[in-house]
FIBA-192366 format. One record per atom (N, C-alpha, C): x, y, z; residue in three letters. Coordinates in steps of 0.1 Angstrom, whole numbers, padded with zeros to 4 digits, always signed. Atoms other than C-alpha are relative to their C-alpha. Layout:
# FIBA-192366
XYZALA...
//
This chain:
# FIBA-192366
-0008-0014-0008MET+0195+1836+0029MET+0008-0009+0010MET-0010+0004-0010LEU+0222+1828+0050LEU+0006+0011+0009LEU-0003-0010-0010LYS+0229+1849+0082LYS+0009-0008+0013LYS-0007+0007-0012ILE+0255+1842+0110ILE+0001+0011+0012ILE+0002-0007-0011TYR+0252+1856+0145TYR+0009-0003+0011TYR-0010+0006-0013LYS+0275+1856+0177LYS-0002+0011+0010LYS-0001-0007-0011ASN+0274+1871+0211ASN+0009-0007+0011ASN-0008+0006-0011GLU+0294+1866+0243GLU-0006+0005+0013GLU+0006-0005-0013LEU+0287+1869+0279LEU+0000+0015+0006LEU-0004-0015-0006ASP+0300+1905+0283ASP-0006+0009-0014ASP+0008-0008+0010GLN+0278+1916+0252GLN-0013+0001+0000GLN+0016-0001+0000LYS+0244+1928+0253LYS-0009-0002-0013LYS+0008-0001+0012GLU+0238+1930+0216GLU+0006-0014-0009GLU-0006+0010+0008THR+0239+1900+0190THR+0003+0004-0014THR-0007-0006+0011LYS+0261+1909+0164LYS-0001-0010-0014LYS-0004+0011+0013GLU+0259+1896+0125GLU+0013+0000-0005GLU-0014+0001+0008ILE+0292+1883+0112ILE-0001-0003-0011ILE-0003+0004+0013GLN+0305+1876+0078GLN+0003-0015-0001GLN-0007+0014+0004ALA+0323+1844+0084ALA-0004-0009+0015ALA+0002+0009-0011ILE+0316+1813+0105ILE+0010-0001+0009ILE-0009+0002-0010GLU+0335+1810+0139GLU-0006-0010+0009GLU+0004+0008-0010GLU+0333+1791+0169GLU-0012+0008+0008GLU+0010-0006-0009ASN+0301+1795+0190ASN-0010+0010-0008ASN+0009-0010+0010THR+0279+1811+0163THR-0010-0008-0002THR+0014+0004+0003TRP+0245+1808+0153TRP-0002+0004-0015TRP+0000+0001+0013ILE+0240+1799+0117ILE-0016+0000-0005ILE+0014+0001+0004ASN+0204+1809+0102ASN-0002-0003-0013ASN+0003+0002+0014LEU+0192+1793+0071LEU-0013+0002-0004LEU+0014-0002+0003VAL+0161+1808+0056VAL+0000-0005-0016VAL-0001+0007+0014ASN+0153+1787+0024ASN+0010+0003-0009ASN-0014-0001+0006PRO+0188+1784+0016PRO+0001-0005-0016PRO-0004+0006+0013THR+0202+1777-0019THR+0010-0009+0001THR-0010+0010+0000LYS+0225+1750-0027LYS+0013+0005+0005LYS-0013-0007-0003GLU+0255+1773-0026GLU+0003+0005+0014GLU-0001-0003-0014GLU+0246+1787+0007GLU+0002-0012+0009GLU-0001+0013-0006ILE+0242+1750+0021ILE+0016-0004+0001ILE-0014+0003+0003SER+0276+1741+0005SER+0010+0010+0009SER-0010-0013-0011GLU+0294+1774+0024GLU-0001-0007+0012GLU+0002+0006-0013VAL+0280+1759+0055VAL+0007-0012+0002VAL-0004+0016-0002LEU+0290+1724+0052LEU+0017+0002-0003LEU-0017+0001+0004LYS+0329+1736+0042LYS+0004+0001+0015LYS-0003-0003-0013TYR+0330+1749+0081TYR-0006-0010+0010TYR+0008+0008-0009ILE+0306+1724+0098ILE-0002-0013-0005ILE+0000+0015+0004SER+0310+1686+0095SER-0014-0007+0004SER+0012+0006+0000VAL+0272+1677+0095VAL-0006-0006-0012VAL+0006+0008+0012ASP+0253+1654+0071ASP-0011+0011-0008ASP+0010-0007+0008GLU+0237+1674+0043GLU-0015-0003+0001GLU+0011+0002-0002ASP+0207+1657+0049ASP-0010+0004+0011ASP+0004-0007-0012LEU+0200+1672+0082LEU-0006+0013-0004LEU+0004-0014+0001ILE+0196+1705+0066ILE-0013-0001-0011ILE+0012+0001+0011THR+0176+1694+0034THR-0015-0005+0003THR+0012+0006-0006LYS+0151+1675+0054LYS-0008+0009+0002LYS+0007-0011-0008VAL+0139+1704+0072VAL-0008+0008-0013VAL+0007-0010+0012LEU+0132+1723+0036LEU-0011-0008-0005LEU+0014+0005+0005ASP+0102+1698+0030ASP-0008+0005+0008ASP+0014-0005-0007GLU+0070+1713+0038GLU-0007-0007+0010GLU+0008+0010-0008GLU+0055+1683+0050GLU+0009-0007+0012GLU-0009+0005-0009GLU+0084+1674+0074GLU-0007+0001+0014GLU+0007+0000-0015LEU+0071+1663+0110LEU+0008+0003+0009LEU-0007-0002-0011PRO+0082+1675+0142PRO+0006-0014+0004PRO-0007+0013-0005ARG+0108+1649+0156ARG+0014+0003+0004ARG-0014+0001-0004ILE+0141+1642+0169ILE+0009-0008-0006ILE-0009+0007+0006GLU+0170+1629+0149GLU+0015-0001+0007GLU-0013-0002-0006LYS+0205+1622+0165LYS+0009-0007-0009LYS-0010+0003+0008THR+0237+1616+0144THR+0012+0000+0010THR-0011+0000-0007GLU+0272+1612+0154GLU+0006+0014+0003GLU-0008-0013-0003LYS+0282+1648+0152LYS-0010+0012+0001LYS+0011-0010-0001ALA+0247+1665+0154ALA-0013-0005+0004ALA+0014+0003-0005THR+0213+1665+0170THR-0009+0008-0008THR+0009-0008+0008LEU+0185+1676+0147LEU-0014-0001+0010LEU+0014+0000-0006ILE+0151+1689+0166ILE-0009+0008-0010ILE+0008-0006+0008VAL+0124+1698+0142VAL-0015+0000+0009VAL+0011-0005-0007ILE+0094+1715+0155ILE-0010+0007-0012ILE+0010-0006+0010ASP+0063+1733+0135ASP-0003+0014+0007ASP+0003-0013-0004GLY+0060+1770+0137GLY-0010+0007-0004GLY+0012-0007+0009PRO+0032+1796+0130PRO+0007+0008-0009PRO-0005-0011+0009PHE+0036+1817+0100PHE-0013+0007-0008PHE+0010-0006+0006MET+0013+1843+0088MET+0000-0001-0016MET-0002+0003+0015GLU+0006+1831+0051GLU-0005+0011-0008GLU+0002-0016+0006ASP-0012+1863+0040ASP-0003+0009+0008ASP+0002-0015-0009THR-0009+1897+0057THR-0014+0006-0001THR+0011-0006+0004ASN-0039+1907+0040ASN-0014-0004+0004ASN+0011+0009-0006ILE-0062+1881+0055ILE+0002-0003+0016ILE-0002+0004-0015LYS-0067+1879+0094LYS-0001-0013+0001LYS-0001+0012-0004ASN-0058+1849+0110ASN+0002-0014-0011ASN-0002+0010+0012LYS-0046+1830+0076LYS+0015-0006+0004LYS-0014+0006-0003TYR-0019+1811+0093TYR+0001-0014-0006TYR-0004+0013+0004LYS-0001+1780+0082LYS+0010-0003+0011LYS-0010+0002-0010THR+0024+1760+0103THR+0012-0008-0012THR-0012+0005+0006TYR+0060+1752+0087TYR+0011-0007+0010TYR-0011+0007-0010PRO+0089+1730+0101PRO+0011+0011+0001PRO-0013-0008-0004LEU+0117+1747+0118LEU+0011-0007+0005LEU-0010+0009-0005GLY+0148+1727+0124GLY+0014+0007+0008GLY-0010-0004-0009ILE+0174+1733+0149ILE+0011-0012+0001ILE-0009+0011+0002ILE+0206+1715+0145ILE+0010+0003+0010ILE-0012-0006-0008ILE+0230+1714+0175ILE+0015-0008+0000ILE-0012+0008+0005CYS+0265+1704+0165CYS+0008+0000+0013CYS-0013+0002-0011GLU+0293+1690+0184GLU+0012+0008-0001GLU-0012-0011+0001ASP+0317+1717+0170ASP-0003+0013+0003ASP+0003-0016-0003LEU+0303+1745+0190LEU-0009+0008-0008LEU+0008-0006+0007HIS+0278+1756+0164HIS-0015-0003+0002HIS+0013+0001+0000ILE+0239+1760+0162ILE-0005+0003-0012ILE+0005-0002+0015ILE+0220+1759+0129ILE-0016+0001+0004ILE+0015+0000+0003THR+0183+1770+0122THR-0002-0001-0014THR+0005+0003+0014VAL+0167+1756+0091VAL-0013+0005-0001VAL+0016+0000+0004SER+0133+1768+0076SER-0001+0005-0013SER+0004-0006+0012LEU+0114+1776+0047LEU-0003+0014-0002LEU+0006-0013-0004LYS+0101+1808+0060LYS+0006+0010+0010LYS-0006-0011-0010ASP+0114+1839+0078ASP-0008+0002+0013ASP+0006+0000-0016PHE+0099+1830+0113PHE+0001+0013+0006PHE-0001-0012-0009SER+0091+1860+0134SER+0004-0002+0011SER-0003+0007-0012ILE+0101+1837+0162ILE+0015+0003+0002ILE-0012-0003-0002LEU+0134+1843+0156LEU+0007+0013-0002LEU-0003-0015+0003LYS+0135+1881+0149LYS+0005+0006+0013LYS-0004-0003-0013ASP+0139+1888+0188ASP+0013-0004+0003ASP-0014+0005-0001PHE+0169+1867+0188PHE+0010+0007-0006PHE-0007-0008+0009GLU+0184+1885+0159GLU+0004+0012+0005GLU-0002-0015-0005GLU+0179+1919+0174GLU+0004-0002+0014GLU-0005+0002-0013GLY+0192+1908+0209GLY-0011+0006+0010GLY+0010-0004-0011LYS+0159+1913+0226LYS-0006-0009+0011LYS+0001+0012-0008VAL+0160+1879+0244VAL+0010+0001+0011VAL-0007+0002-0011SER+0174+1880+0279SER+0008-0013+0000SER-0006+0010-0001THR+0199+1855+0287THR+0002-0008-0011THR-0001+0009+0011PHE+0203+1844+0252PHE+0017+0004-0005PHE-0015+0000+0004TYR+0239+1836+0241TYR+0001-0012-0011TYR-0001+0009+0011THR+0250+1818+0209THR+0009-0011+0008THR-0010+0013-0004TYR+0277+1796+0229TYR-0009-0010+0008TYR+0009+0008-0009LYS+0248+1782+0252LYS-0011-0007-0010LYS+0010+0006+0012LYS+0232+1758+0225LYS-0014-0007+0006LYS+0014+0008-0006THR+0208+1737+0247THR-0009+0014+0005THR+0010-0011-0005ARG+0196+1773+0264ARG-0007+0005-0011ARG+0006-0005+0012PHE+0191+1786+0230PHE-0012-0008-0007PHE+0009+0010+0004LEU+0172+1754+0218LEU-0012+0005+0008LEU+0011+0002-0006ILE+0148+1756+0246ILE-0007+0015-0003ILE+0005-0012+0002GLN+0144+1795+0243GLN-0008+0003-0015GLN+0007+0000+0012ILE+0133+1790+0209ILE-0013-0006-0001ILE+0010+0008-0003LEU+0109+1764+0219LEU-0010+0007+0008LEU+0012-0008-0009LEU+0093+1785+0246LEU-0006+0013-0011LEU+0005-0012+0006LYS+0092+1816+0221LYS-0013-0007-0010LYS+0009+0007+0010THR+0074+1791+0195THR-0015+0000+0007THR+0014+0001-0007ALA+0046+1784+0222ALA-0004+0010+0003ALA+0006-0015-0004SER+0042+1818+0233SER-0006+0007-0013SER+0005-0007+0011THR+0038+1829+0197THR-0015-0006-0003THR+0014+0008+0000TYR+0010+1801+0194TYR-0012+0005+0006TYR+0008-0006-0009LEU-0007+1815+0223LEU-0003+0016-0003LEU+0006-0015+0006LYS-0008+1853+0211LYS-0007-0002-0014LYS+0006+0002+0011ALA-0019+1839+0177ALA-0016-0005+0003ALA+0012+0007-0005LEU-0048+1820+0195LEU-0010+0011+0006LEU+0008-0013-0006LYS-0058+1853+0215LYS-0008+0008-0012LYS+0005-0008+0012GLN-0061+1871+0182GLN-0011-0006-0006GLN+0012+0006+0007VAL-0082+1844+0167VAL-0013+0000+0009VAL+0013+0000-0009ASN-0104+1843+0198ASN-0009+0015-0001ASN+0005-0013+0003GLU-0109+1881+0193GLU-0007+0003-0011GLU+0008-0003+0012ASP-0119+1879+0157ASP-0013-0008+0000ASP+0011+0009-0002ILE-0143+1850+0166ILE-0012+0009+0005ILE+0010-0007-0007HIS-0161+1874+0189HIS-0004+0011-0008HIS+0003-0010+0011LYS-0162+1901+0161LYS-0010-0007-0009LYS+0009+0008+0009LYS-0177+1876+0135LYS-0014-0004+0008LYS+0011+0004-0008GLU-0201+1867+0162GLU-0011+0012-0001GLU+0009-0012+0001LYS-0217+1902+0163LYS-0005+0002-0016LYS+0006-0003+0014LYS-0220+1905+0124LYS-0007-0012-0004LYS+0007+0010+0004LEU-0233+1870+0122LEU-0017-0001+0001LEU+0013+0000-0006VAL-0265+1878+0141VAL-0010+0007-0012VAL+0007-0005+0009SER-0277+1901+0113SER+0002-0003-0014SER-0001+0005+0013SER-0262+1886+0084SER-0006-0008-0009SER+0010+0012+0010THR-0279+1870+0052THR+0010-0003-0010THR-0005+0004+0013THR-0249+1864+0030THR+0014-0011+0008THR-0010+0009-0007ASN-0220+1838+0033ASN+0015+0004+0006ASN-0014-0006-0003LYS-0191+1861+0039LYS+0006-0004+0013LYS-0006+0002-0014GLU-0188+1859+0075GLU+0003-0015+0004GLU+0001+0013-0002LEU-0194+1821+0075LEU+0016-0006-0008LEU-0012+0003+0003LEU-0164+1817+0051LEU+0012+0006+0006LEU-0011-0004-0005GLU-0141+1839+0071GLU+0001-0012+0014GLU+0001+0008-0009LEU-0152+1815+0100LEU+0009-0011-0001LEU-0006+0011+0005LEU-0139+1786+0080LEU+0015+0003-0002LEU-0013-0002+0003ASN-0108+1803+0074ASN+0008-0002+0012ASN-0004+0001-0015ILE-0103+1806+0111ILE+0002-0015+0003ILE-0001+0016-0006GLU-0111+1769+0118GLU+0011-0006-0008GLU-0011+0007+0005LYS-0085+1758+0091LYS+0011+0005+0008LYS-0011-0002-0010THR-0059+1779+0112THR+0000-0007+0012THR-0001+0008-0012LEU-0069+1762+0142LEU+0003-0015-0002LEU-0003+0013+0004VAL-0067+1729+0125VAL+0015-0003+0000VAL-0015-0001+0001TYR-0031+1736+0116TYR+0007+0002+0011TYR-0004-0002-0017PHE-0024+1748+0152PHE+0000-0011+0007PHE+0002+0009-0008LEU-0038+1720+0168LEU+0009-0013-0002LEU-0009+0013+0005THR-0020+1692+0148THR+0015+0005+0004THR-0014-0005-0002SER+0014+1711+0153SER+0003+0000+0013SER-0004-0002-0015LEU+0011+1719+0189LEU-0001-0014+0004LEU-0001+0010-0007LYS+0003+1683+0197LYS+0014-0012-0005LYS-0013+0007+0005ALA+0035+1671+0174ALA+0008+0007+0009ALA-0010-0005-0007ASN+0055+1697+0191ASN+0001-0007+0015ASN+0002+0003-0014ASP+0043+1685+0226ASP+0009-0017+0002ASP-0007+0012-0001VAL+0058+1650+0217VAL+0014+0001+0000VAL-0014-0004+0001VAL+0092+1665+0209VAL+0005+0005+0012VAL-0003-0006-0013LEU+0092+1683+0242LEU-0001-0011+0012LEU-0002+0010-0010GLU+0084+1654+0261GLU+0012-0011+0000GLU-0012+0006+0001LYS+0112+1636+0247LYS+0013+0007+0005LYS-0012-0009-0004LEU+0136+1665+0255LEU-0001+0000+0016LEU+0003-0003-0017SER+0123+1667+0292SER+0006-0013+0006SER-0004+0011-0004LYS+0134+1631+0295LYS+0017+0001+0006LYS-0014-0003-0004GLY+0172+1643+0295GLY+0008-0011-0006GLY-0009+0008+0006ASN+0184+1615+0272ASN+0005+0005-0012ASN-0002-0004+0013ILE+0185+1634+0239ILE+0014+0010+0004ILE-0011-0010-0005LEU+0207+1665+0254LEU+0000+0001+0014LEU-0003-0003-0014ASP+0224+1673+0288ASP-0007+0012+0002ASP+0005-0010-0005LEU+0204+1695+0307LEU+0004+0004+0013LEU+0000-0004-0012TYR+0210+1718+0334TYR-0013+0004+0009TYR+0012+0000-0008GLU+0189+1727+0364GLU-0010+0011-0006GLU+0008-0012+0004GLU+0180+1762+0347GLU-0009-0003-0012GLU+0005+0003+0013ASP+0175+1748+0315ASP-0014-0012+0001ASP+0012+0006-0004LEU+0149+1722+0331LEU-0014+0007+0002LEU+0013-0010-0004GLU+0127+1749+0346GLU-0003+0004-0012GLU+0003-0008+0011LEU+0127+1768+0314LEU-0008-0010-0009LEU+0007+0008+0008LEU+0117+1735+0296LEU-0013-0004+0007LEU+0013+0000-0007GLU+0090+1732+0321GLU-0012+0008-0004GLU+0006-0010+0006ASP+0077+1763+0312ASP-0007-0002-0011ASP+0003+0004+0012THR+0079+1754+0278THR-0013-0009-0003THR+0008+0012+0002VAL+0058+1721+0280VAL-0013+0006+0005VAL+0013-0004-0004ILE+0031+1740+0301ILE-0007+0009-0009ILE+0004-0007+0008GLU+0029+1768+0277GLU-0009-0008-0014GLU+0004+0007+0011ASN+0025+1743+0248ASN-0012-0007+0002ASN+0013+0004-0003LYS-0003+1723+0265LYS-0010+0009+0002LYS+0011-0009+0001GLN-0021+1753+0272GLN-0004+0005-0014GLN+0005-0002+0014GLY-0021+1762+0236GLY-0009-0011-0008GLY+0010+0011+0005ILE-0035+1725+0227ILE-0012+0004+0007ILE+0012+0000-0006GLU-0061+1733+0255GLU-0009+0011-0007GLU+0006-0013+0006MET-0072+1766+0239MET-0003-0002-0015MET+0002+0005+0015CYS-0070+1754+0203CYS-0013-0010+0000CYS+0013+0010-0001SER-0095+1726+0211SER-0012+0006+0004SER+0011-0008-0004ILE-0119+1751+0231ILE-0005+0007-0012ILE+0008-0012+0010TYR-0121+1777+0202TYR-0002-0008-0012TYR+0006+0007+0012ARG-0124+1749+0174ARG-0013-0005+0005ARG+0012+0006-0006GLU-0152+1733+0195GLU-0011+0015-0002GLU+0007-0010+0000ILE-0169+1768+0199ILE-0002+0007-0016ILE+0001-0006+0016LEU-0162+1778+0161LEU-0010-0013-0006LEU+0011+0010+0007THR-0179+1744+0149THR-0016+0003+0004THR+0014+0000-0004SER-0209+1750+0170SER-0005+0014-0006SER+0004-0015+0006MET-0211+1788+0159MET-0002-0002-0015MET+0004+0000+0014SER-0208+1778+0123SER-0013-0007-0002SER+0015+0008+0001GLU-0239+1753+0126GLU-0011+0010+0005GLU+0013-0009-0008THR-0261+1777+0148THR-0003+0012-0009THR+0003-0012+0009TYR-0252+1808+0124TYR-0003-0004-0014TYR+0005+0006+0012GLY-0257+1787+0093GLY-0015+0001+0000GLY+0016+0003-0003THR-0293+1782+0105THR-0007+0016-0001THR+0003-0015+0001ILE-0295+1821+0113ILE-0002+0005-0010ILE+0002-0008+0012ILE-0287+1833+0082ILE-0010-0007-0008ILE+0013+0006+0006SER-0313+1809+0068SER-0012+0005+0002SER+0013-0005-0006ASN-0339+1822+0089ASN+0001+0014-0003ASN+0000-0013+0004ASN-0328+1857+0083ASN-0005+0003-0016ASN+0004+0000+0015LEU-0334+1852+0043LEU-0013-0003+0001LEU+0016+0002+0001ASN-0368+1837+0051ASN-0009+0011+0006ASN+0005-0014-0005VAL-0377+1868+0071VAL-0002+0011-0010VAL+0000-0008+0010ILE-0370+1888+0044ILE-0007-0004-0010ILE+0008+0005+0009MET-0387+1867+0018MET-0012+0002+0003MET+0013-0001-0006LYS-0417+1867+0041LYS-0004+0015-0002LYS+0007-0016+0002PHE-0418+1905+0043PHE-0002+0002-0015PHE+0000-0003+0014LEU-0414+1909+0005LEU-0013-0005-0006LEU+0013+0003+0007ALA-0442+1885-0002ALA-0013+0009+0007ALA+0012-0008-0006GLY-0466+1904+0023GLY+0002+0012-0005GLY+0001-0013+0007ILE-0455+1938+0006ILE-0007-0003-0014ILE+0008+0004+0015THR-0464+1921-0028THR-0015-0001+0001THR+0014+0003-0001ILE-0498+1911-0015ILE-0008+0013+0003ILE+0006-0012-0002VAL-0505+1947+0000VAL-0001+0008-0013VAL+0000-0010+0012LEU-0493+1965-0032LEU-0008-0006-0012LEU+0008+0002+0010SER-0514+1944-0053SER-0016+0001+0001SER+0013-0007-0003ILE-0546+1958-0040ILE-0002+0010-0009ILE+0003-0010+0007PRO-0544+1990-0057PRO+0001-0003-0014PRO-0003+0005+0016THR-0531+1972-0089THR-0013-0007-0004THR+0012+0009+0003MET-0563+1949-0087MET-0013+0009-0004MET+0013-0007+0002ILE-0588+1977-0084ILE+0002+0008-0011ILE-0002-0009+0013SER-0573+2001-0109SER+0000-0008-0013SER+0000+0008+0012SER-0572+1970-0135SER-0014-0001-0002SER+0015+0002+0004PHE-0609+1963-0130PHE-0005+0011-0004PHE+0003-0011+0002LEU-0617+1998-0131LEU+0003+0007-0013LEU-0006-0006+0013GLY-0597+2006-0162GLY-0006-0008-0012GLY+0006+0006+0009MET-0617+1979-0180MET-0011+0007-0009MET+0009-0007+0008ASN-0639+1991-0210ASN-0012-0002+0002ASN+0013+0000-0005VAL-0672+1989-0191VAL-0007+0011+0008VAL+0005-0011-0009PRO-0698+2013-0178PRO+0002+0001+0015PRO-0002+0000-0014LEU-0691+2023-0144LEU-0012+0010+0006LEU+0009-0012-0004GLY-0723+2047-0140GLY+0002+0011+0008GLY-0002-0013-0005ASN-0723+2075-0117ASN+0014+0003+0004ASN-0014+0000-0003LEU-0688+2066-0106LEU+0009+0005-0012LEU-0009-0005+0014GLY-0675+2072-0142GLY-0002+0014-0003GLY+0000-0014+0003THR-0690+2107-0144THR+0004+0008+0013THR-0002-0004-0011ASN-0683+2116-0110ASN+0016+0008+0002ASN-0012-0009+0000PRO-0653+2148-0108PRO+0009-0006+0010PRO-0009+0005-0010LEU-0640+2131-0076LEU+0001-0013+0001LEU-0001+0013+0001ALA-0639+2096-0088ALA+0016-0006+0002ALA-0014+0001-0002PHE-0600+2094-0088PHE+0002-0001+0014PHE-0003-0004-0016ILE-0598+2108-0051ILE-0009-0016+0006ILE+0005+0010-0006TYR-0624+2080-0042TYR+0005-0013-0003TYR-0007+0014+0003ILE-0607+2050-0060ILE+0013-0001+0010ILE-0012-0002-0004CYS-0573+2062-0045CYS-0002-0002+0016CYS+0005+0000-0014PHE-0589+2063-0010PHE-0003-0013+0004PHE+0005+0010-0004SER-0605+2034-0011SER+0011-0013-0002SER-0010+0008+0003SER-0576+2014-0025SER+0011+0000+0015SER-0011-0002-0012LEU-0552+2028+0004LEU-0011-0009+0014LEU+0006+0005-0010ILE-0580+2017+0031ILE+0001-0016+0000ILE+0000+0016+0003LEU-0582+1982+0017LEU+0015-0006+0001LEU-0017+0005-0002SER-0543+1980+0015SER+0005+0001+0014SER-0005-0003-0013LEU-0540+1992+0051LEU-0008-0013+0008LEU+0010+0011-0007ILE-0567+1964+0063ILE+0006-0012-0003ILE-0005+0012+0004ILE-0550+1937+0044ILE+0014+0000+0008ILE-0014-0002-0006ALA-0514+1950+0059ALA-0002-0004+0015ALA+0000+0001-0012TYR-0529+1950+0093TYR-0006-0016+0005TYR+0004+0014+0000ILE-0543+1913+0089ILE+0013-0008-0002ILE-0010+0006+0002LEU-0511+1900+0076LEU+0011+0002+0012LEU-0009+0000-0011LYS-0492+1918+0105LYS-0005-0007+0012LYS+0008+0007-0014LYS-0517+1902+0132LYS+0005-0013-0001LYS-0003+0016+0004LYS-0508+1869+0115LYS+0014-0002+0003LYS-0015-0001-0001ASP-0471+1875+0119ASP+0004-0003-0016ASP-0004+0002+0015MET-0467+1874+0079MET+0005+0012-0007MET-0008-0012+0008LEU-0453+1907+0074LEU+0006+0008+0012LEU
//
């Protein structure tokens, strides 16, 4: 997918245009070869800069060429909207061209860029390339923090369910959250290296306002790393603890069932003995024999149940 956007200082809205002009933002999402060729007709950058980002395993880094600078970061992406917190991270490339263009390249349609497309980000202008880059980085760090807050809320909900759980469903859901945290932590640390390089000012020329915005981005990214590490430690501890709790819950149920089996076996044993083909004396001819047998079976069952309860076996 190829989309081209442009706005000016006196324009509040970011407009999608049909042709590549000066000071435009070109957004490539899982582009075809034809779309890449279309961009390269107007912009003199190496094709490798674009195609490299389309590799799922591409690591966050900075690459500088004669005509452009490529900054690759990892962004969070909801892999399956039907499953909570099933995030993965994918590379997002930002290419700052010397011929007054900025290109974003990604495999997935990141929600990070939606606000820019819809003109919801203040002080966003397509001709301010460095500012736009830092705003994307800040938006990415903020998205990680929002996702981590949702993960934390979900951990608390799972914690309440696990107390009385006897199945592996909740533990599997915790494993799913833990996988998300692993992806996040790895990507946030890699992004932090990129941010540190940019903050030195050797890669791009930074204005004072850009430096302040970059400092905020570094702080938010480090906060994300800290939160992710804490949540992962909590989750690991929870998984181990509640694995034991689930096992104990099953043991309690089995103990209860074993106790009930013993109690119910008393009437069965009595009726089995009395049902044998042997003389029962006066009991056999008594019209109230059935009531006596039922009553005695009940009394014996209650006595056994009381003994088992007192020994914490029921």
